[in-house]
Structures are given as structure tokens and as C-alpha cells.
TIDRENRO-364724 format. One record per residue (C-alpha): residue in three letters; residue number from 1; z, x, y. Coordinates in pm, 1 decimal. Layout:
% residues N
(ALA; NUM; (Z; X; Y)),
...
***
This chain:
% residues 393
(MET; 1; (-3980.5; 12792.2; 3092.8)),
(ALA; 2; (-4314.7; 12791.5; 3273.0)),
(PRO; 3; (-4313.6; 12883.8; 3640.7)),
(LEU; 4; (-4261.1; 12576.1; 3857.1)),
(LEU; 5; (-4530.7; 12657.8; 4106.4)),
(ALA; 6; (-4782.2; 12738.2; 3836.9)),
(GLY; 7; (-4758.2; 12400.1; 3676.0)),
(LEU; 8; (-4447.3; 12331.2; 3758.1)),
(VAL; 9; (-1816.2; 15200.1; 1121.1)),
(VAL; 10; (-1859.0; 15266.1; 1512.6)),
(SER; 11; (-1866.9; 15630.6; 1625.9)),
(CYS; 12; (-1757.2; 15751.9; 1965.7)),
(GLY; 13; (-1999.4; 15724.6; 2253.8)),
(VAL; 14; (-1952.8; 15821.7; 2615.0)),
(SER; 15; (-1607.3; 15705.6; 2717.8)),
(SER; 16; (-1593.2; 15393.1; 2932.2)),
(PRO; 17; (-1567.3; 15440.6; 3308.4)),
(GLN; 18; (-1209.8; 15419.2; 3439.0)),
(THR; 19; (-1287.9; 15223.7; 3753.4)),
(ARG; 20; (-1522.3; 14940.9; 3838.2)),
(THR; 21; (-1736.1; 14949.3; 4146.9)),
(ALA; 22; (-1798.8; 14629.6; 4336.4)),
(ALA; 23; (-2162.6; 14545.1; 4274.5)),
(ARG; 24; (-2312.8; 14870.0; 4397.8)),
(ALA; 25; (-2539.4; 15138.2; 4261.9)),
(ARG; 26; (-2401.0; 15378.5; 4006.3)),
(PRO; 27; (-2355.0; 15741.6; 4113.7)),
(LYS; 28; (-2655.8; 15939.2; 3998.8)),
(ASP; 29; (-2437.7; 16191.8; 3813.2)),
(ALA; 30; (-2241.2; 15929.5; 3619.3)),
(GLY; 31; (-2342.9; 15896.8; 3256.7)),
(PHE; 32; (-2393.2; 15560.1; 3092.4)),
(ALA; 33; (-2139.4; 15434.2; 2839.1)),
(HIS; 34; (-2286.0; 15388.8; 2491.2)),
(PRO; 35; (-2295.7; 15153.2; 2314.1)),
(GLY; 36; (-2288.9; 14945.9; 2627.7)),
(VAL; 37; (-2560.0; 14680.4; 2632.2)),
(LEU; 38; (-2381.1; 14342.7; 2631.3)),
(VAL; 39; (-2133.9; 14462.3; 2364.8)),
(SER; 40; (-1915.4; 14769.5; 2410.9)),
(LYS; 41; (-1770.1; 15009.8; 2155.3)),
(ASP; 42; (-1424.8; 14857.2; 2203.9)),
(GLN; 43; (-1558.4; 14505.6; 2156.6)),
(LEU; 44; (-1737.1; 14604.5; 1836.5)),
(THR; 45; (-1412.7; 14756.6; 1709.1)),
(ALA; 46; (-1223.8; 14436.8; 1791.8)),
(VAL; 47; (-1482.5; 14224.3; 1612.0)),
(ARG; 48; (-1458.2; 14437.6; 1300.7)),
(LYS; 49; (-1077.4; 14413.7; 1300.6)),
(HIS; 50; (-1083.6; 14035.0; 1344.5)),
(VAL; 51; (-1331.9; 13988.0; 1061.6)),
(ASP; 52; (-1150.8; 14227.8; 828.8)),
(ALA; 53; (-828.8; 14033.9; 892.3)),
(GLY; 54; (-999.8; 13701.5; 821.7)),
(LYS; 55; (-920.3; 13563.0; 1167.8)),
(GLN; 56; (-1095.5; 13263.3; 1317.1)),
(PRO; 57; (-1326.3; 13192.1; 1490.4)),
(TRP; 58; (-1462.8; 13540.4; 1423.4)),
(LEU; 59; (-1474.5; 13519.7; 1043.4)),
(GLY; 60; (-1664.4; 13191.1; 1050.1)),
(ALA; 61; (-1901.8; 13332.0; 1309.6)),
(PHE; 62; (-1956.9; 13643.1; 1102.2)),
(LEU; 63; (-2031.9; 13444.1; 786.7)),
(ALA; 64; (-2278.5; 13222.3; 974.4)),
(MET; 65; (-2457.0; 13530.9; 1103.8)),
(ARG; 66; (-2454.3; 13707.9; 768.6)),
(ASP; 67; (-2589.7; 13403.9; 587.0)),
(SER; 68; (-2863.4; 13329.5; 839.7)),
(LYS; 69; (-3222.5; 13427.9; 773.3)),
(TYR; 70; (-3176.0; 13714.2; 1019.0)),
(GLY; 71; (-2902.0; 13870.8; 807.3)),
(SER; 72; (-3098.8; 13897.2; 484.8)),
(TYR; 73; (-3173.1; 14235.4; 330.7)),
(LYS; 74; (-3512.5; 14088.6; 243.6)),
(TYR; 75; (-3607.7; 14016.6; 604.3)),
(GLN; 76; (-3956.7; 14145.4; 678.3)),
(ALA; 77; (-4087.5; 14228.3; 1023.7)),
(LYS; 78; (-4425.2; 14097.1; 1137.1)),
(PRO; 79; (-4532.4; 14323.0; 1424.6)),
(TYR; 80; (-4833.4; 14259.8; 1648.1)),
(ALA; 81; (-5026.3; 14506.2; 1860.9)),
(THR; 82; (-5089.7; 14240.8; 2127.7)),
(VAL; 83; (-4848.1; 13952.2; 2176.9)),
(GLU; 84; (-5022.7; 13656.5; 2342.2)),
(CYS; 85; (-4798.6; 13384.7; 2486.4)),
(PRO; 86; (-4983.8; 13117.2; 2688.1)),
(PRO; 87; (-4790.1; 12897.9; 2934.0)),
(ASP; 88; (-4962.6; 12585.4; 2807.8)),
(THR; 89; (-5034.8; 12413.7; 2475.7)),
(ARG; 90; (-5267.6; 12681.6; 2341.6)),
(PRO; 91; (-5125.6; 12855.0; 2033.9)),
(GLY; 92; (-4960.5; 13189.6; 2085.9)),
(HIS; 93; (-4996.3; 13496.3; 1869.7)),
(GLY; 94; (-4688.9; 13696.8; 1778.4)),
(CYS; 95; (-4450.7; 13521.3; 2016.7)),
(VAL; 96; (-4215.5; 13363.2; 1763.6)),
(GLU; 97; (-4246.5; 13661.1; 1530.3)),
(GLU; 98; (-4149.7; 13908.1; 1803.1)),
(ARG; 99; (-3849.5; 13709.0; 1923.0)),
(GLU; 100; (-3723.8; 13650.3; 1571.3)),
(ASP; 101; (-3773.7; 14012.2; 1465.2)),
(ALA; 102; (-3581.0; 14134.5; 1769.4)),
(ILE; 103; (-3294.5; 13896.9; 1687.5)),
(ALA; 104; (-3307.3; 14012.7; 1325.0)),
(ALA; 105; (-3277.9; 14376.3; 1435.3)),
(TYR; 106; (-2976.5; 14287.5; 1651.3)),
(THR; 107; (-2823.6; 14083.4; 1369.1)),
(GLN; 108; (-2863.5; 14368.7; 1122.3)),
(ALA; 109; (-2718.7; 14610.7; 1378.7)),
(LEU; 110; (-2410.1; 14392.7; 1418.4)),
(LEU; 111; (-2376.8; 14359.2; 1041.1)),
(TRP; 112; (-2394.8; 14737.4; 1008.5)),
(SER; 113; (-2128.7; 14781.3; 1276.1)),
(ILE; 114; (-1893.3; 14530.1; 1113.9)),
(THR; 115; (-1942.1; 14605.2; 745.0)),
(GLY; 116; (-2044.9; 14971.1; 744.9)),
(LYS; 117; (-2316.4; 14888.2; 491.5)),
(ARG; 118; (-2606.7; 15124.6; 546.8)),
(GLU; 119; (-2852.4; 14873.1; 406.2)),
(HIS; 120; (-2807.1; 14677.6; 728.3)),
(ALA; 121; (-2859.4; 14987.2; 941.9)),
(ALA; 122; (-3171.7; 15070.4; 744.4)),
(LYS; 123; (-3306.5; 14718.1; 788.3)),
(ALA; 124; (-3249.2; 14723.7; 1164.0)),
(ILE; 125; (-3425.9; 15058.8; 1187.0)),
(GLU; 126; (-3710.9; 14934.0; 969.7)),
(ILE; 127; (-3769.0; 14636.5; 1200.1)),
(MET; 128; (-3751.5; 14841.3; 1519.3)),
(ASP; 129; (-3976.3; 15113.8; 1381.3)),
(ALA; 130; (-4231.6; 14855.0; 1270.8)),
(TRP; 131; (-4263.8; 14713.5; 1622.2)),
(SER; 132; (-4246.1; 15042.2; 1810.9)),
(GLY; 133; (-4526.3; 15170.8; 1592.1)),
(LYS; 134; (-4757.0; 14880.6; 1671.3)),
(VAL; 135; (-4694.3; 14671.5; 1984.1)),
(ARG; 136; (-4884.1; 14783.1; 2290.3)),
(ARG; 137; (-4900.1; 14492.5; 2531.9)),
(HIS; 138; (-4812.5; 14133.9; 2617.1)),
(THR; 139; (-5068.1; 13897.6; 2761.8)),
(GLU; 140; (-5106.9; 13542.3; 2896.7)),
(GLY; 141; (-4891.7; 13356.7; 3145.4)),
(ASN; 142; (-4562.1; 13367.3; 2956.6)),
(ALA; 143; (-4568.3; 13744.9; 2909.2)),
(GLY; 144; (-4279.0; 13792.5; 3150.9)),
(LEU; 145; (-4055.1; 13544.7; 2975.0)),
(GLN; 146; (-4155.8; 13665.2; 2628.8)),
(THR; 147; (-4076.2; 14027.4; 2709.8)),
(ALA; 148; (-3749.5; 13914.2; 2868.8)),
(TRP; 149; (-3633.6; 13733.5; 2560.1)),
(ALA; 150; (-3748.0; 13989.7; 2305.6)),
(GLY; 151; (-3662.6; 14288.8; 2524.3)),
(SER; 152; (-3302.7; 14172.2; 2564.5)),
(SER; 153; (-3248.6; 14163.2; 2188.7)),
(TRP; 154; (-3436.5; 14489.9; 2128.5)),
(ALA; 155; (-3215.1; 14675.0; 2375.0)),
(ARG; 156; (-2895.5; 14539.5; 2217.2)),
(ALA; 157; (-3011.3; 14628.0; 1868.2)),
(GLY; 158; (-3131.9; 14974.0; 1961.3)),
(GLU; 159; (-2815.4; 15051.8; 2154.4)),
(ILE; 160; (-2584.4; 14977.3; 1860.7)),
(VAL; 161; (-2796.2; 15153.8; 1600.4)),
(ARG; 162; (-2857.6; 15461.7; 1813.5)),
(HIS; 163; (-2492.7; 15516.6; 1904.3)),
(THR; 164; (-2305.7; 15433.1; 1583.4)),
(GLY; 165; (-2426.4; 15700.8; 1343.6)),
(ALA; 166; (-2673.7; 15472.9; 1166.7)),
(GLY; 167; (-2918.8; 15750.7; 1084.0)),
(TRP; 168; (-3206.6; 15656.2; 1312.9)),
(SER; 169; (-3447.3; 15948.4; 1332.1)),
(LYS; 170; (-3507.1; 16126.9; 1660.5)),
(ALA; 171; (-3875.9; 16042.2; 1632.1)),
(GLY; 172; (-3792.6; 15675.3; 1578.4)),
(VAL; 173; (-3565.0; 15665.7; 1882.2)),
(THR; 174; (-3827.4; 15836.8; 2097.7)),
(ARG; 175; (-4097.6; 15594.0; 1990.3)),
(PHE; 176; (-3868.4; 15296.9; 2054.7)),
(GLN; 177; (-3790.1; 15433.4; 2400.0)),
(SER; 178; (-4160.6; 15458.0; 2471.8)),
(MET; 179; (-4214.3; 15100.9; 2353.5)),
(LEU; 180; (-3945.8; 14963.0; 2585.2)),
(ARG; 181; (-4068.1; 15166.0; 2880.8)),
(THR; 182; (-4436.7; 15081.2; 2848.2)),
(ALA; 183; (-4463.2; 14741.6; 2675.4)),
(TYR; 184; (-4153.2; 14568.5; 2821.2)),
(LEU; 185; (-4009.0; 14723.8; 3137.5)),
(PRO; 186; (-4319.9; 14672.4; 3354.5)),
(GLU; 187; (-4328.4; 14302.6; 3262.8)),
(VAL; 188; (-3958.3; 14229.0; 3312.2)),
(THR; 189; (-3949.9; 14399.0; 3652.1)),
(ARG; 190; (-4235.2; 14196.3; 3805.8)),
(LYS; 191; (-4138.6; 13989.9; 4109.8)),
(VAL; 192; (-4139.0; 13613.4; 4049.2)),
(PRO; 193; (-3941.4; 13464.9; 4341.9)),
(ASP; 194; (-4104.3; 13121.6; 4324.1)),
(PHE; 195; (-4074.6; 13081.1; 3948.5)),
(ASN; 196; (-3789.5; 12881.2; 3799.3)),
(GLY; 197; (-3478.8; 13097.7; 3817.7)),
(ASN; 198; (-3425.6; 13127.0; 3443.5)),
(TRP; 199; (-3728.0; 13359.4; 3442.5)),
(ASP; 200; (-3583.8; 13601.5; 3695.2)),
(LEU; 201; (-3244.2; 13604.2; 3527.7)),
(ALA; 202; (-3375.5; 13649.0; 3173.4)),
(MET; 203; (-3607.7; 13925.5; 3292.9)),
(THR; 204; (-3318.0; 14101.6; 3463.7)),
(ASP; 205; (-3110.7; 14065.5; 3146.8)),
(ALA; 206; (-3377.1; 14258.7; 2958.1)),
(ALA; 207; (-3427.5; 14507.5; 3241.0)),
(ILE; 208; (-3063.5; 14612.4; 3264.7)),
(GLY; 209; (-3031.4; 14646.5; 2886.8)),
(ILE; 210; (-3346.0; 14857.2; 2867.7)),
(ALA; 211; (-3224.3; 15068.3; 3160.2)),
(VAL; 212; (-2899.4; 15151.3; 2980.7)),
(PHE; 213; (-3079.2; 15231.3; 2655.7)),
(LEU; 214; (-3319.5; 15460.3; 2845.2)),
(ASP; 215; (-3043.1; 15612.2; 3062.3)),
(ASP; 216; (-3261.1; 15509.7; 3356.5)),
(HIS; 217; (-3055.0; 15496.2; 3677.5)),
(GLN; 218; (-3341.5; 15371.6; 3890.9)),
(ALA; 219; (-3413.1; 15074.6; 3664.5)),
(PHE; 220; (-3040.1; 15000.7; 3636.5)),
(ASP; 221; (-2993.4; 14997.4; 4014.8)),
(ALA; 222; (-3298.9; 14773.9; 4056.8)),
(ALA; 223; (-3148.2; 14525.6; 3811.1)),
(LEU; 224; (-2824.2; 14518.1; 4010.8)),
(ARG; 225; (-3015.4; 14442.2; 4329.6)),
(ARG; 226; (-3216.1; 14167.3; 4163.3)),
(PHE; 227; (-2900.3; 14008.8; 4021.8)),
(ARG; 228; (-2731.1; 14002.5; 4362.5)),
(ASP; 229; (-3037.2; 13837.2; 4512.3)),
(ARG; 230; (-3114.0; 13574.6; 4248.6)),
(VAL; 231; (-2777.0; 13445.2; 4125.5)),
(PRO; 232; (-2666.8; 13303.2; 4465.6)),
(ALA; 233; (-3007.4; 13138.8; 4497.5)),
(TYR; 234; (-2972.8; 12967.8; 4158.8)),
(PHE; 235; (-2611.4; 12842.4; 4144.0)),
(TYR; 236; (-2515.8; 12656.7; 4462.8)),
(LEU; 237; (-2184.0; 12666.9; 4646.6)),
(GLU; 238; (-2114.6; 12462.1; 4957.9)),
(LYS; 239; (-2041.4; 12779.3; 5152.0)),
(ASP; 240; (-2415.3; 12857.6; 5129.3)),
(GLY; 241; (-2489.4; 12588.9; 5387.6)),
(LYS; 242; (-2655.3; 12249.0; 5372.2)),
(VAL; 243; (-2938.8; 12375.6; 5153.0)),
(PRO; 244; (-2945.6; 12641.5; 4881.1)),
(LEU; 245; (-3025.2; 13004.1; 4944.6)),
(THR; 246; (-3367.2; 13136.1; 4844.8)),
(PRO; 247; (-3453.4; 13469.4; 4684.0)),
(VAL; 248; (-3626.9; 13742.2; 4880.1)),
(GLY; 249; (-4000.7; 13682.0; 4893.9)),
(SER; 250; (-3982.6; 13310.2; 4823.7)),
(THR; 251; (-4230.0; 13074.2; 4992.2)),
(ILE; 252; (-3994.5; 12776.6; 4952.9)),
(ASP; 253; (-3927.5; 12733.1; 5323.7)),
(THR; 254; (-3902.8; 12357.3; 5392.9)),
(PRO; 255; (-3658.3; 12085.6; 5277.4)),
(GLN; 256; (-3941.3; 11912.7; 5091.6)),
(LYS; 257; (-4036.4; 12229.0; 4904.4)),
(MET; 258; (-3669.0; 12290.0; 4829.2)),
(ALA; 259; (-3620.9; 11943.0; 4682.2)),
(THR; 260; (-3932.0; 11986.8; 4468.0)),
(TYR; 261; (-3814.0; 12329.3; 4352.3)),
(TRP; 262; (-3474.8; 12178.1; 4262.2)),
(PHE; 263; (-3645.7; 11903.6; 4058.4)),
(GLY; 264; (-3575.4; 11622.9; 4302.6)),
(GLN; 265; (-3211.8; 11706.4; 4375.1)),
(LYS; 266; (-3143.6; 11666.0; 4746.5)),
(ARG; 267; (-2764.0; 11658.5; 4757.7)),
(TYR; 268; (-2616.2; 11998.9; 4689.4)),
(MET; 269; (-2261.6; 12027.7; 4554.6)),
(ASP; 270; (-2063.4; 12313.7; 4405.5)),
(GLY; 271; (-2198.8; 12415.1; 4065.4)),
(VAL; 272; (-2539.0; 12246.0; 4083.4)),
(ALA; 273; (-2813.9; 12478.4; 3965.7)),
(GLN; 274; (-3180.3; 12498.4; 4053.5)),
(GLU; 275; (-3280.2; 12355.2; 3713.1)),
(THR; 276; (-2994.0; 12107.0; 3661.4)),
(CYS; 277; (-3226.4; 11811.4; 3709.2)),
(ARG; 278; (-3490.2; 11968.8; 3487.4)),
(ASN; 279; (-3257.2; 11993.1; 3189.0)),
(PHE; 280; (-2934.2; 12163.5; 3088.5)),
(LYS; 281; (-3118.1; 12386.5; 2841.1)),
(HIS; 282; (-3270.1; 12598.1; 3116.1)),
(VAL; 283; (-2944.5; 12609.4; 3309.5)),
(GLY; 284; (-2784.4; 12732.3; 2987.1)),
(TYR; 285; (-3040.4; 13011.4; 2965.4)),
(SER; 286; (-2950.4; 13110.8; 3319.8)),
(LEU; 287; (-2575.0; 13095.8; 3261.7)),
(ALA; 288; (-2616.1; 13315.4; 2955.4)),
(ALA; 289; (-2846.6; 13564.8; 3126.3)),
(THR; 290; (-2620.9; 13587.6; 3431.8)),
(ALA; 291; (-2323.0; 13666.0; 3210.9)),
(HIS; 292; (-2523.3; 13912.6; 2998.7)),
(ILE; 293; (-2628.1; 14110.0; 3306.2)),
(ALA; 294; (-2277.3; 14116.3; 3450.3)),
(GLU; 295; (-2126.6; 14207.0; 3112.4)),
(THR; 296; (-2361.6; 14502.2; 3064.8)),
(ALA; 297; (-2286.0; 14619.6; 3418.9)),
(TRP; 298; (-1911.8; 14578.5; 3347.8)),
(HIS; 299; (-1939.2; 14814.1; 3051.5)),
(GLN; 300; (-2108.6; 15063.0; 3283.9)),
(GLY; 301; (-1828.8; 15050.4; 3540.5)),
(VAL; 302; (-1991.9; 14810.2; 3785.6)),
(ASP; 303; (-1825.3; 14476.2; 3857.1)),
(LEU; 304; (-2100.5; 14225.3; 3927.2)),
(TYR; 305; (-1878.1; 13941.0; 3812.4)),
(SER; 306; (-1655.8; 13957.0; 4121.1)),
(GLY; 307; (-1937.0; 13849.3; 4351.1)),
(VAL; 308; (-2038.1; 13548.0; 4142.3)),
(LYS; 309; (-1723.9; 13433.9; 3959.9)),
(ASP; 310; (-1682.7; 13127.1; 4182.2)),
(ARG; 311; (-2043.5; 13025.9; 4118.7)),
(LEU; 312; (-2007.4; 13080.8; 3746.1)),
(LYS; 313; (-1685.5; 12880.7; 3731.1)),
(ALA; 314; (-1831.9; 12590.5; 3928.1)),
(ALA; 315; (-2154.7; 12583.9; 3726.7)),
(LEU; 316; (-1972.5; 12610.0; 3394.3)),
(ASP; 317; (-1735.6; 12329.5; 3488.4)),
(LEU; 318; (-2004.2; 12092.8; 3616.2)),
(HIS; 319; (-2250.4; 12137.6; 3331.5)),
(ALA; 320; (-1986.5; 12146.8; 3057.0)),
(ARG; 321; (-1836.2; 11816.5; 3172.8)),
(TYR; 322; (-2166.4; 11635.8; 3158.3)),
(GLN; 323; (-2277.1; 11815.4; 2842.4)),
(LEU; 324; (-1961.2; 11678.3; 2680.6)),
(GLY; 325; (-2066.1; 11325.0; 2773.9)),
(GLU; 326; (-1913.4; 11243.9; 3110.7)),
(ALA; 327; (-2136.8; 10999.7; 3296.6)),
(ALA; 328; (-2343.1; 11168.1; 3565.3)),
(PRO; 329; (-2289.0; 11024.0; 3916.0)),
(ALA; 330; (-2580.3; 10872.1; 4102.1)),
(TRP; 331; (-2600.2; 11165.5; 4345.0)),
(LEU; 332; (-2672.7; 11405.2; 4057.9)),
(CYS; 333; (-3028.1; 11377.9; 3926.4)),
(GLY; 334; (-3025.1; 11004.8; 3993.3)),
(GLY; 335; (-2748.1; 10966.4; 3736.6)),
(ARG; 336; (-2964.1; 11093.0; 3449.9)),
(VAL; 337; (-2915.7; 11440.5; 3301.7)),
(ASP; 338; (-3068.2; 11598.7; 2992.6)),
(ARG; 339; (-2774.5; 11722.5; 2783.3)),
(ASN; 340; (-2936.5; 11994.5; 2573.5)),
(MET; 341; (-2745.0; 12310.4; 2654.5)),
(GLY; 342; (-2747.6; 12579.6; 2387.6)),
(PRO; 343; (-2487.4; 12838.2; 2275.9)),
(ASP; 344; (-2463.3; 12983.7; 2624.8)),
(VAL; 345; (-2104.3; 12990.4; 2756.8)),
(GLU; 346; (-1906.3; 13242.0; 2549.8)),
(VAL; 347; (-1970.5; 13558.1; 2751.8)),
(ALA; 348; (-1893.9; 13404.1; 3090.5)),
(LEU; 349; (-1592.2; 13219.6; 2953.8)),
(ASN; 350; (-1453.5; 13539.1; 2800.5)),
(HIS; 351; (-1461.2; 13715.8; 3135.6)),
(LEU; 352; (-1312.7; 13429.9; 3334.8)),
(GLU; 353; (-1040.9; 13329.0; 3089.5)),
(ASP; 354; (-958.5; 13645.4; 2899.3)),
(ARG; 355; (-998.0; 13905.6; 3174.5)),
(LEU; 356; (-921.6; 13710.3; 3492.6)),
(ASP; 357; (-699.3; 13429.4; 3357.5)),
(VAL; 358; (-922.1; 13179.0; 3538.4)),
(HIS; 359; (-931.6; 12860.5; 3334.0)),
(VAL; 360; (-1235.3; 12638.1; 3297.3)),
(PRO; 361; (-1107.5; 12357.0; 3071.8)),
(ALA; 362; (-1435.4; 12171.5; 3022.9)),
(ALA; 363; (-1624.7; 12487.8; 2932.6)),
(HIS; 364; (-1341.5; 12588.1; 2700.8)),
(ARG; 365; (-1366.0; 12254.0; 2520.4)),
(LEU; 366; (-1742.7; 12287.1; 2498.0)),
(ALA; 367; (-1713.7; 12636.3; 2351.2)),
(GLU; 368; (-1457.2; 12524.6; 2094.5)),
(GLN; 369; (-1672.4; 12228.9; 1990.9)),
(SER; 370; (-1979.3; 12451.0; 1957.4)),
(ARG; 371; (-1820.3; 12731.8; 1758.1)),
(PRO; 372; (-1932.9; 12929.0; 1587.4)),
(ALA; 373; (-2213.5; 12968.8; 1840.7)),
(GLY; 374; (-2523.7; 13084.4; 1657.2)),
(THR; 375; (-2857.0; 13175.8; 1811.6)),
(ASP; 376; (-3108.6; 12990.0; 2021.9)),
(ASP; 377; (-3383.2; 13194.0; 1847.9)),
(LEU; 378; (-3480.3; 13327.7; 2190.4)),
(PHE; 379; (-3228.8; 13574.1; 2338.2)),
(VAL; 380; (-2876.4; 13436.8; 2283.3)),
(SER; 381; (-2721.7; 13532.2; 1949.5)),
(TRP; 382; (-2379.2; 13531.5; 1782.1)),
(GLU; 383; (-2168.1; 13529.7; 2097.3)),
(THR; 384; (-1863.7; 13361.0; 1944.0)),
(LEU; 385; (-1851.6; 13662.8; 1715.5)),
(THR; 386; (-1898.6; 13922.9; 1986.7)),
(HIS; 387; (-1726.9; 13771.9; 2290.4)),
(ALA; 388; (-1483.9; 13491.3; 2204.9)),
(GLY; 389; (-1141.0; 13614.9; 2312.1)),
(ASN; 390; (-1272.0; 13970.6; 2335.9)),
(PRO; 391; (-1204.5; 14115.5; 2682.6)),
(ALA; 392; (-1180.7; 14477.5; 2558.4)),
(ALA; 393; (-1163.6; 14730.2; 2844.0)),
***
């Protein structure tokens, strides 16, 4: 998570766009589709129908979410004015509380959307109002990653609550907008080309969600550009050449620096990621963030998936096989891999299998074994519920 070189009932929103543009900027006069951060109106409707009908795996996923600490009516927010998240062993202040409260707001928003119980809407609003009324800044070396994780969940929660008739006051929405614009967006749009790629991707995940919530075309277009730059530099394909691509602004310009940046990996094969030899956990973060960004863009009429689907498929296949226990070959991380991937494959798998009919058997098996996918308590939450077999429009 630390930088390598620093220590090494849903109401109608705007109708969905009818066409998808191939990874390019949105026309300035085109409105955003709401709700449309990670989960669309049609997907929320499908989830509700599956749960109401008692279908699996959605019912089991719903019950796990409802019965988690984040789904409790008694959940209490713990906002901080300054969130301090050091990159070392010093204790942080407000870091866990902020991430968990943002996930709780998103959880309560989903529960409101599925059940129609206004107590859940009120709880989500209570949590978001508590933070927007207090937080002012993020400090210390992990501020970028902290705002990425929390900001992603805040945007998803706010988007659902704001656009489903939950009763959020105009003043509350305005204050939440101000919070995202001033306390999160500047952090998640900082340039970090030499940091481990999960930073850039998680930050872009938050940035695109915040952009949609704010109806900010400039921030949205910047997130598209950053995605197109970073994803090919993180997930390798042999067509890239003998060595991986590097993001714009990177100082990694020699084979030795490249091998160090890729945690000792010197043989590059389809699907290997920049942090594969660090551990699968961080690759999982990056797979999830990549899919989140592309999914949000998809709901806004922009097809980012088309430019990276081969990379996603290769990375999902490689990491799922070894996560499931297949012995790593000697060329890969010296034959030793850290199998600690989290609940990170549902969104990408849904697009590949359920929209494109592109099968990734190992990732499919991994998803089925992991269901219902819960939350990593950072920025990935309840994606079996929201995205398993849920292509929507």
C-alpha cells in the first residue's frame, strides 16, 4: 500500500445513454446517468428482484450484508476533522473509522434500495451528514490512498441515496458535495507515477465516482485519461514488448529499475501484474479498482472495458489459478506467490462473462468459491450482491 519508491424502492434518474463511446471524453452537453457510480439503476432493480424472489447467490449475499456490523440500525459514525494516516508504523487517527463509516453509508444505501425501509436511508444520510459536517483534510503519507478508499465508498453511497428518493435534504447534499470536492478530489487526483499501481487505480476509482456525483465533466475526463495510461502499465501483455509499459511521468527508465519496481520479476508473461510478486492482495485491489472505473464509465456511456479486456482476462486467469492453489512455476516470483487475494473479481467477471460471453474458468471458480463476497473493509463491498450475473444495460 505504501509507495514503492518511498520505502518501497429506486426512482427514475437520467436515462442511460444509448450508445457507448470507445474510451473517449464525454460530450460536454451529455448529462450523467444517475444513479451511476459502480451500480446502475437497472442493476439495483435486478438485485431487488433477485432478493425478493429468494434467488441465490443474491439472497445469501444480501443476508450477509444485512447482518454485518455495517447494516445495523445502531451503527454510529465517528467523524474526524483531520484524518491522519501515516505510511509507517505510527498510529493513525480516523483512518479505520473513516473507511468503515463510508462502507456503512454504502451498505445502508444498498439496504434502502433493496428493502425500501426508510430507516436505512436515514442511517446512510446520518453517517454522510456527520462526516460532511466535520472532515476538513487528510494528512500524512497515506492520505492519497486513504481518500481513495473512503472516497470510493462515499461516492457510491451518496449517488444511491441522492437519486432514489431517500429524503436527503438539499443542504445535506450540498455540504456532501463540498466535502468530496475539497477534502477528497484534490488528493485522489495527485500524480503518483512511481508509486505502486494500486494507488493510482484506487485513486482513479474514487475520482471517477466523485466526478459523476458532482456532475463534473472535467474530473470525469481526467479519470478516463488516467485509466488509459495506468492500466496498460500495470497488467502486462506480450504485445507491449520485452518489458512492461510505464505510466507518463515515471522515472523507471532502466531494466534494473523495472525489475525492482516489479518486485524482482524479470520475465514478463501475459497477465503478470506490477505487484504480482509483492502479493496477490494488492493485485486484487488493482483488479477491483480497474473494473470499478470501467463499470462506472460504462454506466455513463463510455466503454473503457474494450481497451483492456484482454489484460483483465489474462490477469484474472493467471492470478485466479494460483490463488486456487496451482503451483507457481519457477519463472513467476521464483515459484513463490502470496495467495491472499480478497473479494475482488465479481465486477470484472460480470462484464467479461455476462456481457461479452468471454469465459474465464479459473476466475469463475474462484468467484463461486468465495461467494458471497463480502467487504475488504477498505473499498470493495458486497459485489456478489451487486454484480454477480448482473449485466443490466
